[in-house]
N, C-alpha and C positions, 0 to 999 in steps of 0.2 A: 252077184249083182253086176249088171252090165255097166259099161262106161257111161252110157247116157244117164242111168240112174245115179251114178256117183257124181257126175257133173251137175245134175239137177239138184241133188242134195246140197252140194257145195254152194251153188248159186242161191238156193233158198235160205241158207243159213249164214255161213261165214262171209260170203261175198256181199250179201245184203248189208250186213253190219259194217263191213269195210267201206262200202260205197256211202253209207249213211254218215260214217265218221269223216270221210273225205268231204262230203257235202257240207257238213257243219263247219269243218275247218276252212273251207273256201268262203262260206258265208261270213265267218268271223274275221277273216284275213284283213279286210279294209278297216276294221275297228281296232286293230292292235295299236298300242301306244306310239310306236315309231312311225306310223303311216300318215300322220297328219300332214307333214310337209309334202310327201309324195302325192297325197290326194289333192292338196291345194295346187301343186304344180300341174297335175293332170287336168284339173278342172279349169285352170286359167291358161293352159297352153294354146287354146284356140284363139286367144286374144293377143298373143305375142306378135310383135311387129305389125300391129294394126294401127292405122292412122285415123280411125274414127270417121272415115269417109271424106277426108279432106284431101 
């Protein structure tokens, strides 16, 4: 079996599963229990030091 066929078999099987697991982990990352304060700070950081147009 050539190197190309070996790499293609790896990409079609194990690498696909690994990428899917990484994708699911990244999608779930913001919803973990300890992320609430970090998400709140990130969402409100654009309003820091703003004087509401005055």
